[in-house]
C-alpha positions as CSV (number, residue, x, y, z in Angstrom):
1,M,25.2,82.7,-26.7
2,A,23.2,85.2,-24.6
3,I,24.8,84.5,-21.0
4,L,27.8,85.3,-22.6
5,S,26.7,88.8,-24.0
6,K,25.5,89.8,-20.8
7,I,28.8,88.9,-19.2
8,R,30.5,91.2,-21.4
9,E,28.1,94.1,-20.7
10,R,29.5,93.9,-17.4
11,T,33.1,93.7,-17.7
12,I,34.1,95.7,-15.0
13,F,31.9,94.0,-12.4
14,L,33.2,90.5,-13.7
15,I,36.9,91.4,-13.2
16,L,35.7,92.3,-9.3
17,I,34.2,89.1,-9.1
18,I,37.3,86.9,-10.3
19,G,39.1,89.1,-8.1
20,M,37.1,87.9,-4.8
21,A,37.1,84.5,-6.3
22,L,40.9,84.3,-6.8
23,F,41.2,86.0,-3.4
24,A,38.5,83.6,-1.3
25,F,40.8,80.6,-3.0
26,V,44.1,81.7,-1.9
27,I,42.7,82.1,1.7
28,G,41.2,78.9,1.8
29,D,43.5,77.1,0.4
30,S,45.8,78.1,3.1
31,I,43.8,77.3,6.1
32,G,42.0,74.3,5.0
33,S,43.0,70.6,4.7
34,N,45.1,70.8,8.0
35,G,46.6,73.9,7.5
36,G,48.0,73.1,4.1
37,Q,49.9,70.0,5.2
38,K,48.5,67.4,3.0
39,I,48.2,69.6,0.2
40,D,51.1,68.9,-1.9
41,V,51.0,65.3,-1.2
42,V,48.9,63.1,-3.8
43,G,49.4,59.9,-1.7
44,E,51.4,57.1,0.5
45,V,52.2,54.1,-0.6
46,N,53.4,52.1,3.2
47,G,54.8,55.2,4.3
48,E,56.2,56.5,0.9
49,T,54.7,59.4,-0.3
50,I,53.9,60.9,-3.7
51,S,54.0,64.4,-4.1
52,R,51.8,66.5,-6.1
53,N,54.5,68.0,-7.9
54,D,56.0,64.6,-9.1
55,F,52.7,63.0,-10.0
56,S,51.7,66.3,-12.3
57,Q,55.0,66.1,-13.9
58,Q,54.3,62.6,-14.8
59,L,51.1,63.3,-16.0
60,E,51.9,65.7,-18.0
61,T,54.6,63.3,-20.0
62,Y,52.0,60.4,-19.6
63,K,49.3,63.0,-21.6
64,A,51.7,64.2,-23.7
65,R,52.9,60.5,-24.7
66,V,49.0,59.2,-25.4
67,G,47.8,62.4,-27.0
68,R,43.4,62.3,-27.0
69,N,43.1,59.2,-26.8
70,V,42.1,59.2,-22.9
71,S,40.5,61.1,-20.8
72,D,42.2,63.4,-18.0
73,V,40.9,60.8,-15.2
74,Q,41.8,58.1,-17.3
75,A,45.7,59.5,-17.6
76,M,45.0,60.1,-13.9
77,N,44.3,56.6,-12.8
78,A,46.8,55.1,-15.3
79,V,49.6,57.2,-13.7
80,W,48.6,56.5,-9.8
81,D,48.3,52.5,-10.8
82,G,51.7,52.5,-12.2
83,L,53.3,54.7,-9.1
84,V,51.5,52.6,-6.8
85,S,52.5,49.1,-8.7
86,E,56.4,50.4,-8.6
87,Q,56.4,51.4,-5.1
88,V,54.7,48.1,-4.0
89,Y,56.8,45.9,-6.2
90,K,60.3,48.0,-4.8
91,E,59.2,47.1,-1.2
92,Q,59.0,43.4,-1.9
93,L,62.2,43.4,-4.0
94,D,63.8,45.2,-1.1
95,K,62.6,42.8,1.6
96,A,63.8,39.9,-1.0
97,G,67.6,41.3,-1.6
98,I,66.7,41.4,-5.6
99,V,68.1,44.5,-7.7
100,V,67.6,45.6,-10.8
101,G,70.5,46.9,-12.5
102,E,71.4,49.1,-15.3
103,N,73.1,46.0,-17.1
104,D,69.9,44.3,-16.9
105,V,68.1,47.3,-18.3
106,W,70.3,47.5,-20.8
107,K,69.8,44.0,-22.1
108,S,66.2,44.4,-22.0
109,I,66.1,47.3,-24.2
110,I,68.7,45.7,-27.0
111,S,66.5,42.9,-27.2
112,M,63.5,45.0,-29.0
113,Q,62.6,43.3,-32.0
114,Y,63.3,47.1,-33.7
115,F,66.7,46.8,-32.8
116,Q,67.4,43.4,-33.8
117,T,65.5,43.5,-37.1
118,D,66.1,47.3,-38.3
119,P,69.1,46.9,-40.5
120,S,70.3,50.2,-39.3
121,F,72.1,48.1,-36.3
122,K,73.2,45.1,-38.2
123,N,77.6,45.3,-39.3
124,E,78.8,44.4,-42.7
125,A,78.4,40.6,-41.8
126,G,74.4,40.7,-41.1
127,L,74.7,40.5,-37.7
128,F,73.5,42.6,-34.6
129,D,75.8,44.8,-34.0
130,E,74.9,46.8,-29.9
131,E,77.7,49.6,-31.0
132,K,75.3,50.7,-33.5
133,V,72.4,51.0,-30.9
134,K,74.6,52.8,-28.3
135,E,75.8,55.6,-30.9
136,F,72.1,55.9,-31.9
137,I,71.2,56.4,-28.3
138,A,74.4,58.9,-28.0
139,N,73.3,61.0,-31.5
140,M,69.7,61.4,-29.7
141,Q,71.0,62.9,-26.8
142,E,73.1,65.2,-28.5
143,D,70.3,66.6,-30.8
144,A,68.6,66.9,-27.6
145,V,71.1,68.9,-26.0
146,G,70.2,73.2,-25.9
147,A,67.0,71.8,-28.1
148,A,63.7,73.9,-27.1
149,N,61.4,72.3,-24.8
150,D,58.9,71.5,-27.7
151,S,61.2,70.3,-30.0
152,P,60.8,67.1,-32.0
153,E,64.7,66.4,-30.5
154,K,64.1,67.1,-27.1
155,N,60.5,65.2,-27.7
156,V,62.5,62.2,-29.0
157,W,65.1,62.1,-26.4
158,L,62.4,62.6,-23.7
159,N,60.2,59.4,-25.2
160,W,63.8,57.4,-25.4
161,L,64.0,58.1,-21.5
162,N,60.5,57.0,-21.1
163,T,61.0,53.5,-23.0
164,E,64.1,53.3,-20.6
165,E,62.2,53.8,-17.7
166,N,59.3,51.1,-18.9
167,H,61.5,48.7,-19.2
168,R,63.1,49.3,-16.0
169,K,59.6,49.1,-14.5
170,N,58.6,45.9,-16.3
171,L,61.9,44.1,-14.8
172,V,61.3,44.7,-11.6
173,R,57.7,43.6,-11.9
174,S,59.1,40.0,-13.7
175,S,61.9,39.6,-11.5
176,Y,59.8,39.6,-8.5
177,N,57.0,37.7,-10.2
178,S,59.6,35.0,-11.7
179,L,60.7,34.6,-7.8
180,V,57.3,33.7,-6.9
181,N,57.0,31.1,-9.5
182,A,60.0,29.2,-8.9
183,G,58.3,28.4,-5.8
184,L,54.9,27.3,-7.1
185,G,55.1,24.0,-8.7
186,A,54.0,20.2,-7.2
187,S,55.6,16.8,-6.9
188,L,55.0,13.3,-8.6
189,E,53.6,12.5,-5.5
190,E,51.1,15.1,-5.4
191,G,50.1,14.4,-9.2
192,K,49.5,10.8,-8.0
193,R,47.2,11.7,-5.7
194,D,45.4,14.2,-8.1
195,Y,45.0,11.7,-10.4
196,L,43.6,9.0,-8.3
197,F,41.4,11.4,-6.4
198,N,40.0,12.8,-9.8
199,N,39.3,9.5,-11.5
200,S,38.0,7.2,-9.1
201,K,34.9,5.8,-9.8
202,V,31.7,6.0,-7.3
203,T,29.0,3.8,-7.2
204,A,26.1,5.3,-4.8
205,Q,22.6,5.2,-4.1
206,Y,20.9,8.5,-3.2
207,V,18.0,10.3,-2.5
208,Y,17.3,13.5,-4.4
209,I,14.6,16.1,-3.1
210,P,14.6,19.2,-5.6
211,Y,14.6,22.9,-4.1
212,T,11.4,23.5,-6.7
213,S,9.5,21.0,-4.3
214,I,8.7,24.0,-1.8
215,A,7.1,27.0,-3.6
216,D,8.9,30.1,-3.9
217,S,5.4,31.5,-2.1
218,L,5.9,29.3,1.0
219,I,9.4,31.1,1.9
220,T,9.4,34.2,4.1
221,I,12.4,36.6,4.1
222,T,12.8,39.4,6.5
223,N,15.5,42.1,7.0
224,S,17.4,39.9,9.3
225,D,18.2,37.4,6.5
226,Y,19.3,39.8,4.3
227,K,21.8,41.1,7.2
228,N,23.2,37.7,8.4
229,Y,23.8,36.7,4.7
230,I,25.8,39.7,4.1
231,N,27.7,39.5,7.9
232,E,28.6,35.9,6.8
233,H,29.7,37.0,3.4
234,S,31.1,40.3,4.4
235,K,34.0,39.7,2.0
236,E,32.0,39.3,-0.7
237,F,30.3,42.7,-0.5
238,Q,32.5,45.2,0.1
239,V,31.8,48.5,-1.7
240,D,33.8,51.6,-2.2
241,E,32.3,54.9,-1.5
242,S,29.7,56.1,-3.6
243,R,27.2,59.0,-4.6
244,S,23.8,58.5,-6.1
245,I,21.7,61.4,-8.0
246,K,18.6,62.4,-10.1
247,Y,18.6,65.1,-13.0
248,V,17.1,66.9,-15.8
249,K,18.5,67.4,-18.4
250,F,18.2,70.6,-20.6
251,D,19.3,70.7,-24.1
252,V,19.3,73.7,-25.4
253,V,18.6,73.0,-29.1
254,A,17.8,75.7,-32.1
255,S,14.0,76.0,-32.1
256,E,12.0,76.1,-35.8
257,D,11.9,79.4,-35.7
258,D,15.8,79.5,-35.2
259,K,16.3,77.3,-37.9
260,K,14.1,79.1,-40.6
261,A,16.2,82.5,-39.6
262,I,19.1,80.8,-40.5
263,K,18.0,78.9,-43.8
264,A,16.4,82.5,-45.0
265,S,19.8,84.0,-44.2
266,L,21.7,81.3,-46.0
267,S,19.7,81.7,-48.7
268,E,20.6,85.4,-49.4
269,N,23.8,83.9,-50.9
270,I,22.6,82.5,-53.6
271,I,22.7,84.3,-56.5
272,E,26.2,85.8,-55.4
273,M,27.5,82.1,-55.3
274,K,26.0,81.3,-58.6
275,N,27.9,84.5,-60.7
276,A,31.3,84.0,-58.3
277,T,34.1,83.2,-61.1
278,D,36.2,82.2,-57.4
279,V,33.5,80.6,-55.3
280,V,36.2,79.5,-53.3
281,T,37.7,82.7,-52.0
282,L,34.1,84.1,-51.5
283,I,33.0,81.4,-49.5
284,H,36.2,81.9,-47.1
285,D,35.3,85.7,-47.0
286,I,31.6,84.9,-45.7
287,K,33.1,82.6,-43.3
288,S,31.9,79.5,-43.4
289,D,31.0,77.0,-40.6
290,L,32.8,74.2,-41.9
291,A,35.9,74.0,-44.1
292,I,35.6,73.3,-47.9
293,N,35.8,69.8,-49.2
294,N,37.6,69.6,-52.4
295,N,37.2,66.0,-52.4
296,F,35.1,64.5,-55.7
297,V,32.4,62.5,-53.9
298,F,30.1,60.1,-55.3
299,K,26.3,60.0,-55.3
300,N,26.1,57.9,-51.8
301,K,28.0,60.5,-50.1
302,L,26.0,63.0,-51.0
303,A,22.9,64.2,-48.7
304,K,19.9,62.2,-49.7
305,D,17.7,65.2,-50.2
306,I,19.7,66.7,-52.9
307,A,21.8,63.6,-54.6
308,D,19.6,63.1,-57.4
309,K,19.1,67.0,-58.0
310,V,23.2,67.2,-57.9
311,M,23.9,64.4,-60.4
312,S,21.3,65.9,-63.0
313,A,22.7,69.5,-62.7
314,N,25.2,71.5,-64.6
315,V,28.9,72.7,-63.3
316,N,28.0,76.0,-61.6
317,D,24.6,75.7,-60.3
318,V,23.8,76.3,-56.7
319,V,22.1,73.6,-54.9
320,G,20.4,74.5,-51.2
321,P,19.8,75.3,-48.6
322,Y,19.6,72.2,-47.3
323,E,20.0,70.3,-43.7
324,E,22.6,67.4,-43.2
325,N,24.2,67.0,-40.0
326,G,23.4,70.0,-38.1
327,H,24.3,72.1,-41.0
328,F,22.1,74.4,-43.4
329,K,24.0,74.3,-46.8
330,L,24.6,75.8,-49.9
331,S,26.6,74.0,-52.8
332,K,28.1,74.9,-56.0
333,I,29.1,72.4,-58.0
334,V,32.7,73.0,-58.9
335,A,33.2,70.0,-61.4
336,F,32.2,66.5,-62.2
337,K,35.2,63.3,-63.0
338,K,34.4,59.2,-63.3
339,M,36.3,57.5,-59.8
340,P,36.8,54.0,-59.1
341,D,34.1,53.0,-56.5
342,S,37.0,50.0,-55.3
343,V,40.5,50.1,-55.2
344,K,43.0,47.4,-54.8
345,S,46.4,48.4,-53.6
346,R,49.7,47.3,-51.5
347,H,51.6,49.8,-49.0
348,I,55.4,49.8,-47.7
349,I,54.8,51.8,-44.3
350,V,57.9,53.2,-42.0
351,P,56.6,54.8,-38.7
352,Y,58.2,57.2,-36.7
353,I,57.9,58.3,-33.1
354,G,54.8,60.0,-32.1
355,T,52.8,58.7,-35.1
356,V,49.7,56.1,-34.3
357,R,49.7,52.8,-32.7
358,S,53.9,53.6,-33.3
359,T,56.5,51.9,-31.0
360,S,59.7,53.0,-33.7
361,T,62.4,55.2,-31.9
362,K,62.9,56.6,-35.3
363,T,62.4,60.7,-36.0
364,K,60.6,61.5,-38.4
365,E,63.8,62.8,-40.7
366,A,65.4,59.0,-40.4
367,A,62.0,57.7,-41.2
368,K,62.0,59.9,-44.4
369,K,65.6,58.9,-45.5
370,T,64.3,55.3,-44.8
371,I,61.0,55.4,-47.2
372,D,62.9,57.6,-49.8
373,S,65.7,54.9,-49.9
374,I,63.5,51.9,-50.0
375,F,61.1,54.1,-53.0
376,K,64.4,54.0,-54.9
377,L,64.4,50.0,-54.7
378,V,60.7,49.0,-55.4
379,K,59.2,51.8,-57.3
380,N,59.8,50.1,-61.0
381,S,59.9,46.4,-59.2
382,S,56.7,44.3,-57.9
383,S,58.8,41.8,-56.7
384,K,61.0,43.8,-54.7
385,F,58.2,45.9,-53.5
386,I,56.9,42.5,-52.0
387,A,60.1,41.1,-50.2
388,I,60.6,44.4,-49.0
389,A,57.2,44.9,-47.4
390,D,57.5,41.7,-46.0
391,E,60.8,42.4,-44.4
392,V,59.7,46.0,-42.9
393,N,55.9,46.2,-42.1
394,S,55.1,45.9,-38.8
395,D,51.2,45.6,-39.2
396,G,48.6,43.1,-40.4
397,T,50.2,43.3,-44.3
398,K,53.4,41.8,-42.8
399,G,53.8,38.4,-45.0
400,K,51.3,39.5,-47.4
401,G,53.5,41.5,-49.5
402,G,52.0,44.3,-48.3
403,D,48.9,43.8,-49.7
404,I,45.7,45.7,-48.2
405,G,43.2,44.3,-51.1
406,W,40.4,45.6,-52.1
407,V,39.1,48.9,-50.5
408,S,35.7,50.3,-51.2
409,N,35.1,54.1,-51.5
410,L,32.6,53.8,-48.6
411,S,35.1,51.7,-46.3
412,A,38.3,54.0,-47.3
413,F,36.5,57.3,-46.7
414,S,35.0,56.2,-43.3
415,P,36.2,57.5,-39.9
416,N,38.0,53.7,-39.7
417,F,40.3,54.6,-42.5
418,D,43.0,57.3,-42.8
419,L,41.8,59.9,-45.5
420,D,45.4,60.9,-46.8
421,F,45.9,57.4,-47.7
422,A,41.9,57.0,-49.4
423,N,42.7,59.9,-51.0
424,Y,46.0,58.8,-52.7
425,L,44.0,55.8,-53.8
426,F,41.0,57.6,-55.4
427,D,43.0,60.5,-56.6
428,N,45.4,58.4,-58.7
429,K,45.5,55.9,-61.5
430,K,46.2,51.9,-61.6
431,G,50.2,51.5,-61.7
432,D,51.1,54.6,-59.7
433,V,53.6,54.0,-56.8
434,Q,54.3,57.0,-54.8
435,I,55.4,58.0,-51.0
436,V,52.6,59.2,-49.1
437,E,52.9,60.4,-45.3
438,T,49.6,59.5,-43.0
439,K,49.1,59.9,-39.0
440,F,50.8,56.2,-39.1
441,G,54.0,56.9,-40.7
442,F,55.3,57.2,-44.2
443,H,53.8,54.8,-46.6
444,I,55.1,54.0,-50.0
445,I,51.7,52.6,-52.1
446,K,50.9,51.1,-54.9
447,I,47.6,51.1,-56.5
448,D,47.4,47.4,-58.4
449,D,43.9,47.8,-59.5
450,Q,40.8,49.7,-59.6
451,K,37.5,48.6,-60.7
452,N,33.6,50.2,-61.0
453,F,34.0,53.9,-62.3
454,Q,31.0,56.2,-61.3
455,N,30.5,59.6,-61.8
456,T,31.5,61.8,-58.6
457,V,31.2,65.8,-58.1
458,Q,33.1,68.2,-56.3
459,L,31.2,70.8,-54.6
460,A,31.9,74.4,-52.6
461,T,29.6,74.1,-49.8
462,L,28.6,77.3,-47.6
463,S,27.6,75.9,-44.5
464,R,25.7,77.3,-41.4
465,Q,25.3,75.7,-38.1
466,I,22.3,74.9,-36.8
467,G,21.9,76.3,-33.3
468,P,19.9,78.3,-30.7
469,S,19.2,81.9,-31.0
470,E,20.5,84.1,-27.5
471,V,16.5,84.3,-27.2
472,T,15.9,80.6,-27.2
473,E,19.4,80.2,-24.8
474,A,17.7,82.5,-22.4
475,K,14.5,80.5,-22.2
476,Y,16.5,77.2,-21.6
477,Y,18.4,78.9,-19.0
478,Q,15.6,80.1,-17.6
479,D,13.8,76.9,-17.2
480,A,16.9,75.3,-15.3
481,E,17.1,78.2,-13.1
482,T,13.1,77.8,-12.7
483,F,13.3,74.5,-11.9
484,A,16.2,74.4,-9.5
485,S,14.9,76.6,-7.7
486,E,11.3,75.6,-7.0
487,I,13.3,72.1,-6.0
488,S,15.6,74.2,-3.5
489,K,12.5,75.4,-1.9
490,G,11.6,71.9,-1.0
491,D,8.7,70.6,-3.4
492,S,9.1,67.3,-5.0
493,F,11.8,66.9,-7.5
494,D,10.2,64.0,-9.5
495,D,6.6,66.0,-8.9
496,I,7.8,69.2,-10.5
497,A,9.6,67.7,-13.2
498,K,6.3,65.4,-14.3
499,E,4.1,68.7,-14.1
500,S,6.7,70.2,-16.5
501,E,6.9,67.0,-18.6
502,Y,10.5,66.9,-18.2
503,K,12.8,63.7,-18.3
504,V,14.3,62.4,-14.8
505,S,17.2,60.4,-15.5
506,Y,19.5,58.7,-12.8
507,G,23.4,58.5,-12.0
508,N,23.3,55.6,-9.7
509,K,26.6,54.8,-7.4
510,L,29.1,57.5,-8.6
511,K,32.7,56.4,-7.8
512,E,34.8,59.1,-6.2
513,L,37.2,59.6,-9.2
514,G,34.5,59.2,-11.5
515,E,34.0,61.7,-14.2
516,N,31.2,60.5,-16.4
517,V,27.1,60.5,-15.5
518,P,25.2,57.9,-17.4
519,G,23.3,60.3,-19.8
520,L,25.2,62.8,-20.4
521,T,28.0,63.1,-22.4
522,G,31.5,64.6,-22.1
523,N,33.4,65.1,-18.7
524,Q,31.1,65.5,-15.7
525,R,33.6,65.7,-13.0
526,Q,32.3,68.8,-11.7
527,I,28.9,67.0,-11.0
528,I,31.1,64.3,-9.4
529,R,33.1,66.4,-6.7
530,W,30.1,68.2,-5.9
531,A,28.3,65.2,-5.1
532,F,31.0,64.3,-2.9
533,N,31.5,67.7,-1.1
534,D,30.9,67.3,2.4
535,D,29.1,70.2,2.4
536,T,26.7,68.4,0.1
537,D,23.5,66.7,1.9
538,I,20.6,64.2,0.6
539,N,18.4,66.5,-1.3
540,T,20.5,69.4,-2.1
541,V,20.1,70.8,-5.2
542,K,22.3,72.5,-8.0
543,R,22.6,73.5,-11.6
544,F,25.0,72.6,-14.0
545,D,26.9,73.5,-17.2
546,I,27.0,70.9,-19.3
547,D,29.2,70.2,-22.5
548,K,28.4,71.2,-25.8
549,G,25.2,73.4,-24.7
550,G,22.9,72.5,-21.9
551,Y,22.1,72.7,-18.6
552,A,21.6,69.5,-15.9
553,V,19.4,70.0,-12.4
554,A,20.6,67.3,-10.2
555,I,20.0,66.2,-6.6
556,L,21.6,64.4,-4.6
557,T,19.6,61.2,-3.5
558,N,22.0,58.8,-1.6
559,K,25.1,58.4,0.3
560,T,27.1,54.9,0.5
561,A,29.8,54.9,2.8
562,K,33.0,52.8,2.1
563,G,32.5,49.4,3.6
564,T,29.8,46.4,3.7
565,A,26.8,46.6,1.1
566,T,23.6,47.4,2.6
567,A,20.7,44.6,2.1
568,A,19.1,47.7,0.2
569,D,22.0,47.3,-2.3
570,V,22.5,43.7,-2.8
571,A,18.9,42.2,-1.7
572,G,18.4,41.4,-5.9
573,Q,21.7,39.7,-6.1
574,I,21.1,37.2,-2.9
575,K,17.8,36.9,-2.6
576,S,17.8,33.4,-4.6
577,I,20.5,32.5,-2.4
578,I,18.6,33.0,0.6
579,I,15.3,31.3,-0.8
580,K,17.4,28.4,-1.7
581,N,19.3,27.9,1.8
582,K,16.1,28.2,3.5
583,K,14.8,25.5,1.1
584,A,17.5,23.5,2.1
585,A,16.9,23.8,5.5
586,M,13.5,22.8,5.1
587,I,14.3,20.0,3.2
588,V,17.1,18.5,5.5
589,K,14.9,18.9,8.7
590,K,12.6,16.5,6.9
591,M,15.5,13.5,6.3
592,V,14.7,12.4,9.8
593,A,14.9,8.6,9.2
594,T,18.2,6.7,9.2
595,T,18.0,4.6,5.9
596,L,17.5,5.5,2.2
597,E,14.6,3.6,1.8
598,D,12.5,5.5,4.2
599,I,14.1,9.1,3.5
600,A,13.1,8.5,0.4
601,K,9.5,7.0,1.6
602,E,9.0,10.4,3.8
603,N,9.3,12.6,1.4
604,A,7.7,10.6,-1.6
605,V,10.8,10.0,-3.9
606,S,12.5,7.1,-4.9
607,V,15.8,5.9,-4.1
608,K,18.0,5.7,-7.2
609,T,21.8,4.9,-8.4
610,A,24.5,7.0,-9.8
611,S,27.0,4.6,-11.2
612,K,30.8,5.2,-11.8
613,V,30.7,8.9,-11.1
614,T,34.0,10.9,-10.8
615,L,35.1,14.2,-9.8
616,A,36.7,14.8,-13.3
617,S,33.0,14.2,-14.6
618,P,30.7,14.9,-12.1
619,T,27.2,14.6,-13.6
620,I,24.5,12.6,-12.0
621,S,22.2,10.8,-14.4
622,G,18.8,12.9,-14.5
623,V,20.3,15.8,-12.0
624,G,22.9,17.6,-13.7
625,K,26.5,18.6,-12.5
626,E,26.9,18.1,-8.8
627,S,30.8,19.0,-8.4
628,G,29.6,19.0,-4.2
629,V,27.9,16.1,-4.3
630,V,30.0,13.7,-6.2
631,G,33.0,15.0,-3.8
632,A,31.0,13.8,-0.4
633,M,30.5,10.0,-2.1
634,S,34.2,10.2,-3.1
635,N,34.9,11.0,0.7
636,A,32.4,8.8,2.3
637,K,32.7,5.3,3.5
638,E,31.2,2.4,2.0
639,G,27.9,1.8,3.3
640,E,27.7,4.7,5.1
641,V,24.3,7.0,5.0
642,V,25.4,10.9,4.5
643,K,22.2,12.9,4.6
644,G,21.7,16.9,4.2
645,I,24.3,17.1,1.5
646,K,23.4,20.2,-0.3
647,G,23.9,20.7,-4.1
648,V,23.0,22.8,-6.7
649,K,19.7,21.5,-7.7
650,G,18.6,20.5,-4.2
651,V,19.2,18.5,-1.1
652,F,20.9,15.1,-1.1
653,A,20.8,11.8,1.1
654,I,23.6,9.2,-0.1
655,K,25.2,5.6,0.6
656,V,28.1,4.8,-1.3
657,I,28.1,1.0,-2.8
658,S,31.5,0.7,-4.1
659,K,34.7,2.7,-5.1
660,E,36.8,1.6,-8.0
661,N,40.4,2.8,-8.2
662,P,41.9,4.1,-11.7
663,T,44.6,2.1,-13.5
664,E,48.0,3.3,-12.0
665,L,50.4,4.9,-14.5
666,G,53.9,4.3,-14.8
667,N,54.3,8.4,-14.2
668,Y,52.5,10.9,-13.2
669,A,54.1,14.0,-14.5
670,T,51.2,14.9,-16.8
671,F,49.3,15.5,-13.2
672,R,52.3,17.2,-11.4
673,N,52.8,19.5,-14.4
674,K,48.9,20.3,-14.8
675,L,49.2,21.3,-10.6
676,S,52.1,22.9,-10.8
677,A,50.3,25.1,-13.9
678,K,47.2,25.9,-11.9
679,A,49.4,27.0,-9.0
680,K,51.6,29.2,-11.1
681,S,48.6,30.7,-13.2
682,K,47.5,31.9,-9.8
683,S,50.5,34.2,-10.1
684,A,48.6,36.5,-12.0
685,Q,46.6,37.5,-8.6
686,L,49.9,38.4,-7.1
687,Y,50.0,42.2,-7.7
688,N,46.3,42.6,-6.1
689,A,47.3,40.7,-3.5
690,L,50.3,42.8,-2.8
691,K,48.3,45.8,-3.2
692,E,45.4,44.9,-1.1
693,A,48.1,44.0,2.0
694,S,49.9,47.4,1.3
695,D,48.9,50.8,3.5
696,I,47.4,53.3,0.6
697,E,46.2,56.7,0.8
698,D,44.8,58.4,-1.7
699,N,43.9,61.9,-2.1
700,R,43.6,62.7,-5.4
701,A,40.0,63.4,-5.0
702,N,40.7,66.1,-2.9
703,I,42.9,67.9,-5.6
704,Y,41.8,67.0,-9.2
């Protein structure tokens, strides 16, 4: 890239700059943040510190375990949440005098399905043998002693220690939750009251004045209305600290001239590829931008522009250059072969530690021994294959004899299917049985059937990525720099963007520990850290390099402090509620009479009757569900007029005519159990309540 080329030309200058930057970093680190007192503390939970060193170690362990499935910030959040949860529960258990001992952890471990069902941990009588688990763990530890840090033996042992730790943490949480659940319940008398209250039938007369009787245009809302509502419901409108930006993105893409140059360069290899006796070596020597795919492919997997030409060509013909998926390609036809477009198969899987979606603690070597022994039993016996698949498999084929069903070529070679598994299915014939290793573990795959054989082709392809030239890249860089410079001088961001025909995008309510900016791919933690920097004021502008080549010029547009939301933030959310409340107040003022008949006459409506409504089914005919109104009817005295009841759809005045209690039951256990279950269901909110009540200091944003 052009910028990198310029940097390489100034190596000595670059070294000096880096040296000065490192010096400034060390000096700044030593004098900043209260003299460095907090630099080694990621956070505190109820006075217990979480050190940067401990946090970093757990972060690295977590990332090593989950691989590339999570981003850095997601991993950081997962580790932080785990540490906070652990400390919050630990404090509660200490207060309650509950201790989770090693024996408790051990009982939890040996109850794992893996140990209970694996034949390796059963005695001669076929019963689970605890001693075999102890021997298995001891062997893992022995293998890890003296092994290199990155060896399979060491990784297996570290993963096992992590499994033990997770069991301990889960036991801590479940012990406390069980303690709380034990205190949640209801009595038979409470069950009886609940039954009677919810099933009592009330007949009442009512006057209903809908909110729609007052036009929205007659309602005026002031800033004070918004502020008053927010203050009255402040707990509902608490917000975290956030920042908002707008930005222009400069995608560095190849120009038409760049494309023509790449295509012309590729064309120079046509004759050489056609005449090559070893085209694979030739392409390797030329250094293709993509590895050669040796698989035979169906016509529908070829680029549309060349599919017909390829399938009607001869071996050794060269097709291209053609454009496909961001590359120009030149393909030589190596061979043709007939293949099925769908294959029916079944499998037996033995995962091992580290494979995708695996909870196995088997080493790769142990898994290979297991699959080899199973293969000897099933390679010539379909009945044994089905029986062992149902016993061993842990995926969706368990109970189906390992049957995967029909898989089309299109599905098999999609990102959702394993490539090694797919290659075996379509490179072999009906009846074949073999061991295949995939990212999920070791499989024994049996091909039951194949259908719809079609011509396929094997290509040797030389690829060149379509990318911008140094001239093109320099132009985009200059455009971004010029735009940022003009805005920094005080020119309007929107006006300059409009004049230059740049698209303005927005990143609203960005969180301090976030990493994503809407509209920008990849991790944009750099932009968020800049937005939250104390030195970044409103209207500050900066240019950023972004993932996959390109630039973004951003301007900070708003800072939101932690606390209660402003009217501007939630006006759209609460406007309809305020309008409804104002209408309700206006309607209540018009209910001045003392009888339902007079109230109805004053408001030009009629008195209606709601017959035998219950709280269990609080629907008023002609109005809809009105739980609050029916609740008021249930609590009102017979013959008493109650006015100004605010419902969902309007304001009511009511008068109860009669109440009819439901038939008494011989036993109210069902209703007691219902109340008890309802109370226990709220235990799911327990951790959030404990966390909210804890004193938590989070310094991660200052470090990461």
